[in-house]
Backbone bond lengths (Angstrom), bond angles and torsions (degrees), N, CA, C in turn:
res aa  C-N    CA-C-N  psi(-1)  N-CA   C-N-CA  omega(-1)  CA-C   N-CA-C  phi
1 M - - - 1.466 - - 1.513 109.09 -
2 T 1.312 116.56 128.56 1.461 121.47 176.52 1.512 109.03 -121.24
3 T 1.323 116.78 121.95 1.458 121.44 -177.02 1.501 109.37 -125.36
4 P 1.341 119.74 118.49 1.462 120.59 177.64 1.519 110.30 -60.12
5 F 1.313 116.17 137.72 1.458 120.24 179.38 1.512 106.72 -146.89
6 N 1.311 116.30 85.31 1.461 120.90 -174.09 1.521 110.65 -77.25
7 T 1.320 116.37 130.58 1.463 120.63 -175.94 1.519 112.21 -67.34
8 T 1.310 117.12 -27.17 1.472 119.04 -178.42 1.513 110.77 -81.85
9 S 1.346 117.43 -50.96 1.453 120.41 -174.05 1.512 112.47 -69.79
10 N 1.328 119.18 -21.55 1.443 120.95 -178.21 1.524 113.19 -107.62
11 A 1.325 118.28 9.51 1.452 120.76 -175.77 1.522 112.05 -59.94
12 Q 1.355 118.03 -34.20 1.438 120.19 -175.76 1.523 112.43 -69.03
13 L 1.329 117.45 -15.45 1.449 120.44 179.72 1.518 112.44 -81.63
14 L 1.334 117.43 -12.91 1.448 118.85 -161.37 1.515 115.71 -110.86
15 T 1.287 119.07 -7.24 1.460 120.43 175.43 1.519 109.05 -134.70
16 E 1.310 114.56 144.13 1.465 118.54 -176.52 1.525 112.04 -64.24
17 D 1.344 117.84 -34.71 1.461 120.32 -176.27 1.523 112.96 -104.90
18 G 1.352 116.64 3.82 1.455 119.81 178.81 1.488 114.72 83.54
19 S 1.356 117.27 -0.86 1.456 119.21 -178.05 1.518 110.92 -94.24
20 V 1.324 114.64 163.13 1.459 121.00 178.26 1.513 108.67 -117.35
21 S 1.326 116.13 125.65 1.464 119.41 -179.92 1.511 110.04 -70.74
22 P 1.333 117.55 148.22 1.456 119.78 177.72 1.523 110.49 -65.33
23 S 1.339 115.88 150.83 1.458 120.42 -179.29 1.516 110.30 -70.05
24 S 1.309 114.81 145.16 1.468 120.80 175.99 1.508 108.97 -88.43
25 S 1.308 116.91 140.14 1.453 120.54 -178.57 1.519 112.02 -74.48
26 A 1.325 116.73 -26.02 1.463 120.17 -179.85 1.520 108.89 -129.02
27 Q 1.324 118.17 109.18 1.446 122.31 -177.25 1.526 109.55 -111.89
28 S 1.332 115.21 140.77 1.454 120.15 175.67 1.529 109.20 -72.78
29 I 1.330 116.81 153.91 1.472 119.58 178.29 1.525 111.12 -80.34
30 I 1.333 118.22 -13.24 1.465 122.20 175.14 1.526 107.45 -128.80
31 V 1.342 116.35 116.37 1.463 120.55 -174.75 1.522 110.27 -135.74
32 D 1.339 115.57 155.45 1.463 121.79 169.44 1.520 107.57 -93.21
33 V 1.331 115.83 135.49 1.466 119.15 -179.60 1.523 109.97 -121.44
34 N 1.355 114.66 157.58 1.461 121.83 -179.25 1.520 108.82 -148.27
35 Q 1.328 114.66 -169.97 1.463 120.58 -177.98 1.532 112.43 -56.30
36 N 1.324 117.05 -34.79 1.459 120.74 -171.90 1.525 114.41 -85.86
37 N 1.322 117.33 -27.85 1.468 117.60 -176.29 1.532 113.86 -115.56
38 F 1.334 117.15 6.28 1.461 120.24 -178.55 1.524 111.60 -59.01
39 M 1.321 115.73 -43.48 1.461 118.20 -177.93 1.524 111.04 -65.83
40 Q 1.326 116.88 -43.29 1.466 120.33 -178.55 1.526 110.99 -65.93
41 E 1.336 116.24 -50.18 1.456 120.18 -172.76 1.526 113.21 -77.24
42 V 1.334 117.36 -35.86 1.469 120.11 -173.83 1.529 111.52 -100.18
43 L 1.320 116.98 -60.29 1.467 118.77 -174.56 1.525 112.17 -69.79
44 D 1.340 116.33 -53.60 1.462 118.58 177.47 1.532 110.67 -66.76
45 G 1.323 115.48 -41.39 1.462 119.68 -179.15 1.516 113.09 -60.91
46 S 1.329 116.94 -32.44 1.462 120.13 -178.03 1.526 113.00 -75.22
47 N 1.327 117.41 -3.23 1.465 119.48 173.16 1.526 111.47 -73.90
48 N 1.329 116.13 -19.80 1.468 120.82 -178.55 1.521 112.50 -102.66
49 I 1.323 116.56 -48.62 1.471 122.05 177.71 1.522 108.22 -139.23
50 P 1.338 118.51 156.35 1.467 119.68 176.01 1.528 110.70 -61.11
51 V 1.323 116.10 147.21 1.460 122.52 178.45 1.530 108.21 -123.65
52 L 1.331 116.56 123.79 1.461 121.52 173.12 1.523 108.07 -92.83
53 V 1.330 116.65 128.44 1.459 120.73 177.53 1.523 108.24 -106.38
54 D 1.325 115.33 120.00 1.460 123.17 179.83 1.526 108.45 -98.20
55 F 1.341 116.52 107.85 1.462 121.48 178.92 1.528 108.22 -89.09
56 W 1.342 116.54 121.01 1.463 120.47 -172.94 1.520 110.59 -145.78
57 A 1.352 115.08 175.09 1.466 121.40 174.90 1.523 108.23 -153.63
58 E 1.328 116.18 157.43 1.459 120.97 -177.31 1.523 112.32 -60.93
59 W 1.337 117.23 -35.12 1.464 121.12 -176.21 1.538 112.61 -79.54
60 C 1.323 117.65 -6.15 1.474 121.99 -172.63 1.533 110.10 -91.85
61 S 1.337 116.52 101.08 1.478 120.60 179.53 1.525 112.50 -63.02
62 P 1.352 119.22 -43.89 1.477 118.73 177.67 1.525 112.76 -59.16
63 C 1.340 116.35 -32.77 1.468 119.59 178.21 1.524 110.49 -61.35
64 K 1.332 115.89 -39.68 1.458 120.37 -177.81 1.529 111.71 -71.34
65 Q 1.338 116.76 -22.16 1.467 120.43 173.01 1.525 111.15 -77.80
66 L 1.329 114.90 -38.53 1.460 120.09 -173.97 1.526 113.14 -75.97
67 T 1.321 117.55 -42.80 1.467 120.75 -171.88 1.529 113.90 -56.27
68 P 1.343 119.93 -45.27 1.479 118.11 179.38 1.528 113.05 -61.55
69 V 1.320 117.08 -33.44 1.468 120.10 178.60 1.526 109.87 -70.03
70 L 1.324 116.13 -41.39 1.466 120.33 175.47 1.522 110.81 -58.38
71 E 1.326 115.75 -46.01 1.467 119.80 -178.88 1.525 111.36 -61.82
72 K 1.330 116.38 -39.28 1.465 120.62 179.44 1.526 111.01 -63.81
73 V 1.335 116.67 -46.35 1.460 121.07 -177.98 1.522 110.97 -66.75
74 V 1.326 116.69 -41.92 1.467 120.73 179.68 1.528 110.44 -66.26
75 T 1.323 117.91 -40.61 1.460 120.88 178.24 1.524 110.88 -61.73
76 A 1.340 116.48 -38.63 1.468 121.03 179.39 1.520 112.20 -65.96
77 A 1.347 116.85 -20.42 1.463 120.35 -179.24 1.524 112.54 -76.01
78 K 1.325 117.55 -6.14 1.459 122.49 172.85 1.531 113.80 53.19
79 G 1.340 116.45 49.10 1.453 120.21 173.88 1.516 115.43 86.29
80 R 1.344 117.98 4.66 1.470 119.16 179.61 1.528 112.27 -87.90
81 V 1.321 116.26 -6.10 1.463 121.25 177.78 1.523 107.77 -151.48
82 K 1.330 116.72 154.70 1.466 121.44 178.92 1.521 108.82 -120.97
83 L 1.335 115.74 149.45 1.469 121.83 176.10 1.514 108.55 -113.32
84 A 1.333 116.17 124.32 1.461 122.08 176.91 1.522 107.98 -114.40
85 K 1.338 117.59 123.36 1.460 122.05 -176.76 1.531 109.92 -103.49
86 L 1.334 115.61 123.46 1.464 121.01 -176.66 1.521 109.78 -118.99
87 N 1.336 116.64 115.42 1.460 122.89 175.12 1.530 107.85 -79.41
88 I 1.329 116.51 112.16 1.474 119.23 -173.04 1.524 112.15 -70.47
89 D 1.341 118.36 -27.73 1.463 120.20 179.09 1.521 111.80 -69.78
90 E 1.316 116.05 -34.19 1.461 119.81 -178.90 1.520 112.75 -86.61
91 N 1.319 116.85 -5.19 1.474 121.39 -178.11 1.528 109.49 -137.68
92 Q 1.343 115.15 57.24 1.463 119.84 -172.60 1.527 112.67 -67.60
93 A 1.318 117.14 -36.83 1.468 118.97 -179.81 1.526 110.56 -64.20
94 L 1.331 116.57 -45.65 1.465 120.88 178.62 1.521 110.53 -64.16
95 T 1.340 116.04 -39.97 1.470 120.54 178.82 1.521 110.61 -59.90
96 Q 1.322 117.46 -45.51 1.466 121.25 179.38 1.525 110.86 -62.62
97 Q 1.313 116.83 -40.05 1.466 120.64 -179.72 1.524 111.33 -66.01
98 L 1.330 116.64 -39.31 1.468 120.37 178.82 1.531 111.15 -70.42
99 M 1.339 116.90 -34.31 1.465 119.88 175.94 1.528 110.97 -64.22
100 Q 1.321 116.42 -31.84 1.467 120.24 -179.63 1.522 112.66 -67.35
101 I 1.327 117.02 -22.19 1.469 118.59 177.81 1.537 111.60 -98.63
102 G 1.351 115.84 12.01 1.456 118.99 170.64 1.504 117.34 108.02
103 L 1.336 119.38 -0.95 1.461 120.18 178.80 1.535 109.79 -75.69
104 P 1.341 118.72 126.26 1.473 121.61 -175.91 1.534 111.85 -83.42
105 I 1.326 116.87 60.42 1.460 120.83 -172.04 1.528 111.56 -78.83
106 Q 1.348 117.31 -7.73 1.453 119.34 -179.60 1.531 112.08 -66.85
107 S 1.328 116.99 -15.23 1.458 121.07 -179.72 1.523 108.56 -126.64
108 I 1.329 117.17 89.37 1.467 121.59 -177.34 1.534 109.66 -93.86
109 P 1.349 116.30 158.96 1.457 127.68 6.41 1.523 113.16 -77.33
110 V 1.319 113.54 146.32 1.461 122.50 173.96 1.528 107.50 -131.96
111 V 1.319 116.07 137.12 1.459 121.30 175.37 1.524 107.97 -124.32
112 A 1.336 115.69 122.22 1.463 121.45 179.47 1.524 109.14 -114.99
113 A 1.334 115.53 137.26 1.464 120.99 179.44 1.523 109.44 -102.28
114 F 1.336 116.06 124.67 1.460 122.38 178.44 1.528 109.64 -107.25
115 W 1.327 115.35 137.14 1.464 121.53 174.19 1.514 107.96 -141.89
116 Q 1.336 116.21 121.23 1.459 123.40 -179.34 1.528 111.59 52.97
117 G 1.345 114.07 46.18 1.456 120.33 174.30 1.507 115.40 79.44
118 Q 1.318 118.53 4.58 1.456 120.99 -178.93 1.521 110.60 -122.96
119 I 1.335 115.63 150.46 1.458 120.75 172.43 1.522 107.51 -81.59
120 V 1.321 116.65 116.17 1.470 120.04 -177.21 1.520 112.56 -98.99
121 D 1.348 117.47 -19.26 1.459 120.02 179.39 1.519 108.41 -169.99
122 L 1.336 116.70 162.07 1.459 120.43 175.26 1.513 109.85 -157.59
123 F 1.332 115.63 163.99 1.457 120.21 170.92 1.521 108.95 -145.20
124 Q 1.337 115.96 158.60 1.462 122.54 179.62 1.516 109.58 -120.97
125 G 1.326 115.84 149.92 1.453 120.76 174.55 1.516 113.14 84.43
126 V 1.337 115.04 167.59 1.458 121.27 178.25 1.522 109.31 -70.31
127 Q 1.323 116.41 134.21 1.463 122.22 -179.84 1.525 108.76 -126.20
128 P 1.356 117.74 149.17 1.472 119.18 174.72 1.521 110.70 -68.51
129 E 1.308 115.66 160.58 1.463 120.90 -177.52 1.526 111.68 -56.46
130 S 1.342 116.46 -40.49 1.465 119.53 -178.59 1.521 111.50 -62.41
131 A 1.337 117.11 -38.13 1.466 120.56 179.17 1.525 110.61 -69.11
132 I 1.326 117.27 -38.05 1.464 120.54 178.60 1.523 109.89 -66.95
133 Q 1.325 117.29 -39.45 1.466 120.27 177.36 1.525 110.77 -62.57
134 K 1.330 116.34 -41.00 1.462 119.90 178.15 1.529 110.74 -64.16
135 F 1.336 115.87 -42.66 1.467 121.18 176.31 1.529 110.54 -57.31
136 L 1.343 115.62 -47.34 1.459 119.92 -178.66 1.525 111.57 -66.19
137 D 1.320 117.08 -38.09 1.465 120.37 176.27 1.518 110.91 -56.13
138 Q 1.330 116.19 -43.16 1.469 120.71 -178.73 1.525 111.21 -68.19
139 V 1.322 115.70 -39.32 1.470 119.58 178.06 1.526 110.42 -64.13
140 L 1.336 115.98 -45.92 1.462 119.47 179.62 1.524 111.18 -64.14
141 K 1.316 116.66 -37.46 1.473 120.00 177.90 1.527 110.17 -62.08
142 A 1.334 115.83 -42.24 1.471 119.92 178.09 1.523 111.40 -62.06
143 A 1.346 115.81 -28.29 1.466 120.73 179.67 1.526 112.16 -92.50
144 G 1.333 116.58 7.05 1.459 120.21 179.15 1.508 113.22 74.05
145 S 1.337 116.81 26.31 1.454 121.18 -178.58 1.521 109.25 -129.58
146 A 1.321 116.54 -168.44 1.463 121.72 178.64 1.511 108.69 -164.09
147 M 1.334 116.35 159.76 1.451 120.64 174.98 1.525 109.33 -64.24
148 P 1.325 117.62 147.10 1.466 119.39 176.37 1.524 112.48 -55.66
149 S 1.327 117.19 -34.01 1.463 119.82 178.85 1.524 110.73 -60.94
150 E 1.333 115.95 -31.55 1.467 120.12 178.57 1.532 110.01 -61.44
151 D 1.319 116.32 -37.76 1.463 119.98 178.46 1.526 110.87 -62.91
152 F 1.335 116.08 -44.48 1.461 119.96 179.41 1.529 111.41 -65.51
153 I 1.330 116.28 -37.15 1.468 119.83 179.48 1.526 110.22 -65.24
154 E 1.333 116.34 -42.11 1.470 119.32 177.95 1.524 110.92 -64.45
155 Q 1.337 116.54 -39.12 1.469 119.72 175.79 1.525 110.35 -61.63
156 G 1.336 115.77 -44.08 1.450 120.62 -179.75 1.515 112.06 -59.93
157 K 1.342 116.68 -41.97 1.465 120.93 178.72 1.527 110.67 -61.27
158 E 1.320 114.68 -43.63 1.466 119.22 -179.02 1.529 110.90 -64.57
159 F 1.328 116.76 -44.10 1.467 120.32 177.47 1.532 110.59 -61.70
160 L 1.329 116.05 -41.16 1.470 120.50 -178.18 1.519 110.34 -63.80
161 E 1.336 116.52 -43.71 1.463 120.40 178.91 1.524 111.84 -62.50
162 N 1.329 116.33 -31.27 1.463 121.20 -179.74 1.533 113.03 -91.82
163 Q 1.342 114.73 9.57 1.469 122.11 178.38 1.536 112.12 60.03
164 Q 1.332 116.24 30.67 1.466 122.12 173.57 1.529 107.15 -97.43
165 Y 1.330 115.13 77.11 1.453 120.82 -166.25 1.535 113.10 -70.08
166 E 1.317 117.95 -38.63 1.464 119.38 179.12 1.520 110.87 -65.45
167 E 1.331 115.89 -41.41 1.466 119.78 178.49 1.534 110.26 -65.01
168 A 1.337 116.22 -38.97 1.468 120.26 178.56 1.527 110.53 -62.21
169 M 1.321 116.14 -44.64 1.470 119.39 179.33 1.522 110.73 -61.75
170 G 1.315 117.64 -38.08 1.459 120.91 178.04 1.516 112.16 -63.30
171 A 1.330 116.37 -43.02 1.466 120.64 -179.73 1.523 111.02 -65.89
172 Y 1.340 116.55 -44.91 1.465 119.82 179.97 1.528 110.97 -66.00
173 S 1.323 116.73 -34.96 1.462 120.48 177.91 1.528 110.86 -62.62
174 Q 1.335 116.46 -40.90 1.459 119.95 178.49 1.526 111.31 -66.51
175 A 1.335 116.55 -36.74 1.464 119.72 176.76 1.523 110.53 -63.59
176 L 1.334 116.83 -40.43 1.463 120.26 -178.86 1.520 112.30 -70.62
177 E 1.318 117.71 -27.94 1.464 119.96 174.70 1.529 110.28 -63.51
178 L 1.329 115.99 -36.44 1.464 120.85 179.75 1.515 111.77 -80.03
179 E 1.337 116.49 -40.93 1.463 121.66 -177.41 1.530 109.33 -135.27
180 P 1.335 117.29 89.43 1.468 120.49 -175.86 1.520 114.58 -64.83
181 E 1.332 117.46 -13.28 1.465 119.94 -179.23 1.527 111.10 -111.27
182 R 1.314 117.55 27.50 1.461 121.14 -179.54 1.532 108.99 -88.60
183 P 1.344 119.22 106.78 1.464 120.84 -174.45 1.524 113.64 -63.06
184 E 1.360 117.42 -33.62 1.468 119.16 179.66 1.521 111.41 -62.87
185 A 1.342 116.09 -35.17 1.462 119.63 179.90 1.525 110.86 -71.64
186 W 1.336 116.31 -41.27 1.469 119.54 176.87 1.532 110.54 -63.08
187 G 1.335 116.44 -46.83 1.467 119.94 -179.51 1.518 111.70 -60.67
188 G 1.334 116.56 -43.46 1.459 119.99 179.26 1.518 111.93 -65.04
189 M 1.334 116.73 -41.76 1.461 121.01 178.44 1.533 110.65 -59.43
190 I 1.331 116.35 -44.64 1.471 121.05 -178.80 1.524 110.49 -63.53
191 R 1.332 116.99 -43.63 1.471 120.57 -179.28 1.534 111.20 -65.87
192 A 1.338 115.88 -40.56 1.467 119.32 179.51 1.525 110.71 -65.13
193 L 1.325 115.78 -42.71 1.467 120.03 -179.68 1.526 110.80 -68.52
194 L 1.330 116.74 -35.85 1.468 120.77 176.59 1.523 110.25 -59.68
195 A 1.325 116.55 -46.33 1.466 120.49 -179.24 1.524 111.66 -69.34
196 H 1.328 116.49 -33.64 1.469 120.65 -175.55 1.526 113.19 -83.05
197 S 1.343 116.29 -41.93 1.466 119.54 -169.66 1.518 114.64 -125.97
198 G 1.340 117.49 -6.05 1.455 119.21 176.51 1.518 113.85 100.84
199 P 1.346 115.98 171.25 1.470 121.47 -172.97 1.528 114.52 -64.81
200 E 1.330 117.95 -32.15 1.459 119.30 -178.01 1.536 110.68 -64.66
201 A 1.318 116.04 -45.50 1.471 119.86 178.77 1.519 111.00 -64.88
202 A 1.335 116.35 -40.02 1.465 119.84 -179.96 1.524 110.77 -65.62
203 Q 1.333 116.96 -36.88 1.465 120.78 179.44 1.523 111.21 -63.43
204 E 1.322 117.31 -34.21 1.464 120.73 177.74 1.530 111.23 -62.63
205 V 1.329 116.04 -35.64 1.470 119.33 178.19 1.521 110.66 -70.90
206 I 1.338 117.59 -38.35 1.465 121.20 176.94 1.526 110.00 -52.10
207 E 1.321 116.07 -39.75 1.462 120.74 -177.17 1.530 112.63 -69.17
208 Q 1.332 117.45 -13.86 1.467 121.02 178.49 1.526 112.57 -95.48
209 V 1.325 117.57 -8.63 1.467 121.38 -178.51 1.526 109.49 -66.69
210 P 1.346 118.56 133.77 1.469 120.59 176.66 1.527 111.17 -53.58
211 E 1.309 115.90 137.50 1.468 121.10 -174.17 1.520 112.40 -55.27
212 K 1.319 116.88 -36.88 1.465 120.39 -176.93 1.533 112.60 -65.47
213 L 1.347 117.26 -16.54 1.463 120.74 -178.17 1.531 113.40 -97.48
214 L 1.333 117.35 -4.54 1.465 119.87 -170.15 1.523 113.65 -63.46
215 E 1.337 117.67 -25.91 1.458 120.24 179.37 1.526 112.40 -96.74
216 N 1.326 116.66 2.47 1.467 120.07 176.43 1.524 109.95 -65.89
217 G 1.326 117.04 144.55 1.460 121.09 -177.09 1.525 113.61 -58.66
218 E 1.337 116.79 -33.41 1.472 119.64 178.41 1.528 111.09 -63.03
219 I 1.329 115.97 -38.10 1.464 120.75 -177.07 1.524 110.67 -80.13
220 T 1.332 117.16 -42.74 1.469 118.41 178.54 1.531 110.99 -64.61
221 G 1.331 116.38 -33.11 1.466 119.94 176.29 1.516 111.49 -66.28
222 A 1.338 116.26 -41.18 1.466 120.08 177.84 1.524 110.83 -65.67
223 K 1.342 116.44 -38.68 1.469 120.17 176.40 1.528 110.40 -61.26
224 A 1.337 115.97 -43.79 1.463 120.08 179.03 1.524 110.84 -60.57
225 A 1.336 116.41 -38.27 1.467 120.17 178.60 1.530 110.91 -63.83
226 I 1.337 116.36 -39.04 1.465 120.26 177.55 1.524 110.59 -64.44
227 D 1.341 116.57 -47.25 1.467 120.76 -179.41 1.524 111.30 -59.74
228 L 1.328 115.92 -42.20 1.467 120.06 -179.59 1.527 111.13 -68.09
229 A 1.333 116.31 -34.75 1.466 119.48 178.03 1.521 110.87 -65.17
230 I 1.342 115.92 -40.11 1.471 120.22 178.49 1.524 110.34 -65.07
231 E 1.338 116.18 -45.28 1.468 120.64 178.03 1.527 110.76 -61.22
232 G 1.324 115.83 -37.00 1.458 120.46 -173.49 1.510 114.72 -76.30
233 K 1.353 117.11 -17.83 1.464 119.86 -177.29 1.526 111.27 -56.19
234 K 1.326 116.55 -52.63 1.466 121.12 -178.17 1.528 110.15 -68.95
235 A 1.333 115.50 -43.35 1.468 119.22 -177.65 1.524 111.05 -62.30
236 Q 1.325 116.68 -34.74 1.464 120.96 -177.71 1.523 111.28 -61.17
237 S 1.325 116.85 -36.71 1.471 120.55 -179.39 1.526 112.24 -73.44
238 E 1.334 116.70 -14.94 1.462 120.92 -178.52 1.529 112.08 -111.04
239 L 1.317 116.72 17.83 1.462 120.64 -173.86 1.525 112.20 -55.23
240 Q 1.329 117.64 -46.51 1.460 120.46 -178.02 1.523 111.46 -62.10
241 S 1.326 116.18 -37.03 1.463 120.13 178.56 1.529 110.76 -62.45
242 F 1.332 116.82 -41.77 1.466 120.23 178.65 1.527 111.14 -66.71
243 L 1.324 115.96 -39.10 1.467 119.60 177.23 1.527 110.67 -60.16
244 D 1.326 116.41 -43.29 1.467 120.69 -179.75 1.521 111.15 -64.38
245 K 1.326 117.02 -41.00 1.471 120.63 -179.68 1.527 111.48 -65.00
246 V 1.334 116.05 -42.72 1.474 119.43 179.96 1.526 110.37 -67.33
247 A 1.340 116.97 -37.73 1.469 120.47 178.15 1.522 110.52 -63.96
248 A 1.330 116.44 -37.58 1.470 120.35 -179.76 1.514 112.12 -75.30
249 N 1.320 116.87 -32.14 1.464 120.42 -178.69 1.524 108.91 -147.31
250 P 1.336 117.56 96.22 1.466 120.94 -178.28 1.525 114.02 -60.38
251 D 1.348 116.90 -17.23 1.464 120.05 178.48 1.521 112.84 -95.14
252 D 1.329 117.19 12.99 1.459 120.54 173.88 1.531 107.08 -81.63
253 H 1.329 115.29 85.45 1.462 120.59 -172.36 1.531 112.65 -67.21
254 Q 1.335 116.39 -33.02 1.465 118.14 179.36 1.528 110.61 -65.21
255 A 1.338 116.09 -42.69 1.468 119.52 178.76 1.530 110.39 -63.70
256 R 1.336 116.22 -39.49 1.467 119.73 179.34 1.529 110.63 -67.34
257 Y 1.342 115.94 -38.69 1.466 121.59 177.16 1.534 110.12 -61.35
258 D 1.342 115.69 -45.97 1.470 120.49 178.75 1.526 111.18 -65.78
259 L 1.319 116.21 -34.50 1.463 120.58 177.58 1.528 110.00 -63.54
260 A 1.316 116.53 -40.74 1.468 120.38 177.68 1.525 110.81 -62.30
261 T 1.327 116.25 -40.45 1.467 120.73 178.00 1.531 110.48 -61.96
262 A 1.341 116.15 -42.66 1.466 120.82 179.20 1.522 111.05 -65.88
263 Y 1.329 116.96 -42.50 1.464 120.38 178.10 1.536 110.84 -60.23
264 N 1.327 116.54 -44.67 1.463 119.27 -178.88 1.522 110.84 -62.02
265 A 1.332 117.22 -39.61 1.458 120.79 178.64 1.523 111.55 -65.53
266 S 1.326 116.41 -22.25 1.469 121.54 179.21 1.525 111.95 -95.11
267 E 1.356 116.34 11.22 1.465 122.21 -179.42 1.521 112.71 65.02
268 K 1.338 116.66 24.68 1.459 121.08 175.00 1.528 107.42 -100.02
269 R 1.316 114.83 76.49 1.461 120.40 -171.27 1.519 112.97 -66.07
270 Q 1.325 115.77 -46.01 1.456 118.53 -177.50 1.521 111.10 -63.06
271 E 1.334 116.23 -40.46 1.461 120.19 178.63 1.531 110.70 -64.11
272 A 1.337 116.68 -41.14 1.466 120.52 178.48 1.524 110.89 -61.20
273 A 1.323 115.75 -46.13 1.462 119.77 179.76 1.528 110.95 -63.69
274 N 1.327 116.99 -40.77 1.471 120.28 -177.97 1.526 111.83 -61.75
275 E 1.334 117.46 -38.51 1.471 119.78 179.85 1.522 110.85 -66.38
276 L 1.311 116.80 -42.53 1.467 119.66 178.99 1.524 111.27 -68.04
277 L 1.325 116.62 -37.96 1.465 120.04 176.61 1.528 110.79 -63.64
278 E 1.312 116.63 -35.21 1.462 120.60 179.10 1.529 110.45 -65.47
279 I 1.330 116.89 -40.48 1.468 119.94 176.07 1.522 110.19 -60.43
280 I 1.329 115.64 -45.36 1.473 119.92 -178.82 1.519 110.58 -62.65
281 K 1.333 117.54 -38.78 1.474 120.92 176.83 1.529 110.97 -61.14
282 R 1.335 115.94 -43.47 1.465 120.49 -174.97 1.522 112.50 -77.77
283 D 1.352 116.30 -40.65 1.472 119.39 -177.70 1.525 108.15 -160.48
284 R 1.335 115.74 87.36 1.468 119.16 -173.69 1.518 112.96 -65.44
285 S 1.336 118.76 -21.20 1.466 120.78 -178.80 1.526 112.80 -91.50
286 W 1.344 117.23 0.71 1.470 120.07 -176.83 1.532 111.63 -54.04
287 N 1.342 114.55 131.31 1.471 122.15 174.99 1.533 111.37 51.25
288 D 1.343 114.58 47.85 1.465 120.76 177.78 1.538 111.41 58.52
289 E 1.357 114.84 46.68 1.469 122.74 177.95 1.535 111.89 58.60
290 A 1.337 115.63 38.78 1.471 119.98 -176.82 1.526 112.09 -62.00
291 A 1.323 117.76 -37.15 1.462 120.50 -177.48 1.526 111.16 -65.83
292 K 1.326 115.58 -43.10 1.468 119.26 178.84 1.525 110.75 -64.73
293 K 1.325 116.30 -42.90 1.466 120.19 -179.88 1.532 110.90 -62.75
294 Q 1.334 115.77 -40.79 1.458 119.07 179.61 1.526 111.01 -67.59
295 L 1.317 116.10 -37.02 1.461 119.99 178.70 1.531 110.26 -63.50
296 L 1.314 116.89 -40.08 1.461 120.57 178.03 1.531 111.18 -66.24
297 R 1.322 116.25 -34.63 1.478 119.82 174.54 1.528 110.59 -63.39
298 L 1.335 115.39 -40.60 1.468 119.10 177.98 1.523 110.68 -62.63
299 F 1.330 117.02 -42.56 1.458 120.60 179.01 1.532 110.16 -57.91
300 E 1.340 115.84 -44.71 1.459 120.22 -179.28 1.522 110.58 -64.20
301 A 1.341 115.88 -41.65 1.468 120.17 -178.52 1.521 111.75 -69.14
302 W 1.320 118.02 -39.09 1.461 121.56 -178.68 1.519 112.25 -74.83
303 G 1.345 115.35 -29.65 1.463 120.40 -173.07 1.514 109.54 106.91
304 L 1.316 116.72 136.46 1.462 120.69 -172.97 1.523 113.26 -68.41
305 D 1.344 117.49 -19.55 1.465 119.61 179.00 1.523 112.34 -104.22
306 D 1.340 116.99 9.59 1.463 120.35 177.20 1.528 109.57 -68.40
307 P 1.334 118.83 139.47 1.474 120.41 -179.36 1.530 113.44 -55.53
308 S 1.336 117.14 -37.20 1.471 119.68 178.96 1.519 110.88 -66.24
309 T 1.329 116.99 -37.99 1.462 121.01 176.96 1.521 110.38 -63.68
310 L 1.318 116.71 -47.88 1.470 120.63 -176.85 1.526 110.95 -62.07
311 E 1.334 116.07 -42.72 1.458 120.01 -179.65 1.525 111.18 -65.47
312 A 1.332 116.61 -47.50 1.465 120.22 -178.41 1.525 111.13 -66.90
313 R 1.330 117.29 -34.92 1.463 119.92 179.23 1.533 110.66 -64.62
314 R 1.326 116.06 -38.15 1.475 118.95 177.48 1.535 110.59 -61.80
315 H 1.350 115.93 -44.30 1.457 119.34 179.27 1.529 111.41 -65.18
316 L 1.333 116.43 -39.07 1.466 120.22 178.45 1.518 110.82 -61.79
317 S 1.325 116.67 -44.14 1.473 120.06 179.61 1.522 111.18 -62.23
318 S 1.339 117.02 -41.11 1.459 119.20 -179.56 1.521 111.56 -65.56
319 I 1.339 117.31 -32.30 1.470 120.42 178.33 1.533 109.90 -72.41
320 L 1.336 116.19 -47.89 1.455 120.53 -173.46 1.534 112.97 -69.95
321 F 1.338 115.88 -28.64 1.463 118.28 -175.00 1.532 112.60 -110.46
322 S 1.328 116.39 13.72 1.463 119.01 178.55 1.523 110.73 -83.14
């Protein structure tokens, strides 16, 4: 929901005497707001960083569940967003005025995000921490910013791509300190540890992932990478044998399938994909479409935006739809 809220045209709604308080040079990231300071803290304040307004009341039990989670997420943002808490019972005139411009404050808790004097998004009701983090990510993106954890995650990805596994683990660890329920950080940590120390160490980290994240694509992809690494250990030692079998009989699909497994364990992603694609070209129904299923497992393990995944997916589509 996007609602225009111009600081000039609506100024008369926000202070009892029509005046605007001077801006404070040092503002807390979590503040209580009222009729007199709403314009300074929220509207003017949102010209610099996004401001989340938490509409609450003493009698509202869900509000008391939500506010501590909001405070935790905002604190983790390290000054990139501010939280303004407005008690609607103590500020009824302001509440009525805000309802007139479309804010559904009659059913609290409500959290509205302001950026440059406008409401850019809102949500109602108690939300889990992960949903609030996602909400905040979108608000920060709209403001051309991002959570600090996002910076660490991007660093981790870059380190991982450059095979700097210890550095990647350090970056992902810092992201998890800020956002313990960030699935991208958990997935990256698991992949980095898998490459650095092997599947057993990576499996230990899987067991530390919050239960609510276990079905997230980042985590299931990391699990798939672990499973494929375990499968590939034995195949990797027999790589030459599989090469010889395929050279002797190009239609030995099992040998080619095993060769793909060995290639993947050796971080030869394109070669692994090419062998499975070759099976699909020759006999896509072989072994109940085993080659296609394995290729999809590789995509999940590599990540859907990995260059090897994108390239192999294009080739798969051309085969299947030719």
